[in-house]
C-alpha positions in Angstrom: -3.2 160.6 16.2 -3.4 163.2 13.3 -4.9 160.6 10.3 -8.3 159.4 12.2 -9.8 158.1 9.3 -9.3 154.9 9.2 -9.4 154.4 5.8 -6.1 156.9 5.3 -3.3 154.9 4.2 -1.4 156.8 7.3 -3.8 155.4 9.7 -3.5 152.1 8.5 0.1 152.2 8.4 0.1 153.3 12.1 -2.5 150.9 13.2 -0.3 147.9 11.8 2.9 149.1 13.2 1.2 148.9 16.6 -0.5 145.8 16.4 3.0 144.6 15.1 4.6 145.8 18.2 2.3 144.3 20.5 2.8 140.9 18.5 7.0 140.9 19.3 6.3 142.1 22.7 4.0 139.1 23.5 6.7 136.8 22.0 9.1 138.2 23.8 7.2 138.0 27.4 6.3 134.6 26.8 9.9 133.5 26.5 10.4 134.6 29.5 7.4 132.3 30.4 5.1 135.0 31.6 1.6 134.5 32.5 -1.2 136.0 30.1 1.5 137.3 27.5 -1.0 138.8 25.1 -2.4 140.8 28.3 1.0 141.9 29.2 2.3 143.0 26.3 -0.9 145.1 25.3 -0.2 147.1 29.0 3.5 147.0 28.4 3.1 148.7 24.7 0.3 151.2 26.2 2.7 152.1 29.1 5.7 152.6 26.4 3.1 154.5 23.8 2.2 156.8 26.9 5.8 157.3 28.1 7.0 158.5 24.5 3.7 160.7 24.1 4.3 162.6 27.5 7.8 163.0 27.1 7.3 164.5 23.5 4.3 166.8 24.6 6.0 167.8 27.5 9.4 167.9 26.8 10.5 165.5 29.7 12.5 162.8 28.8 12.1 161.4 32.6 8.9 159.7 31.4 10.8 156.4 30.3 12.0 156.0 33.8 8.6 156.2 35.3 7.2 153.7 32.5 10.3 151.6 33.0 9.7 151.5 37.0 5.9 150.4 36.5 6.9 147.9 33.7 9.5 146.0 36.1 6.2 145.8 38.2 4.1 144.4 35.4 6.9 141.9 34.5 7.4 141.2 38.3 3.5 140.0 38.6 3.3 138.1 35.6 6.3 136.0 36.0 5.9 132.8 37.6 6.6 132.4 41.5 9.5 129.8 41.8 9.7 127.7 45.1 
């Protein structure tokens, strides 16, 4: 982050946006019936942040595909099994 000082307004705004994203994803995966939606949301958002960062820095949009494949595995393992 370019504004590491937690008192900086830009830092505070970015922090709030990141926390909001986790809450929104947690709500979505909760609706799917996933186990531990808060944990899964953190994993998925971290995955998305990492993919976006790598794609931007390395100039390769394919990181979205890698992130999607990993997200599918996370979702599959978090969904309740049906008998």
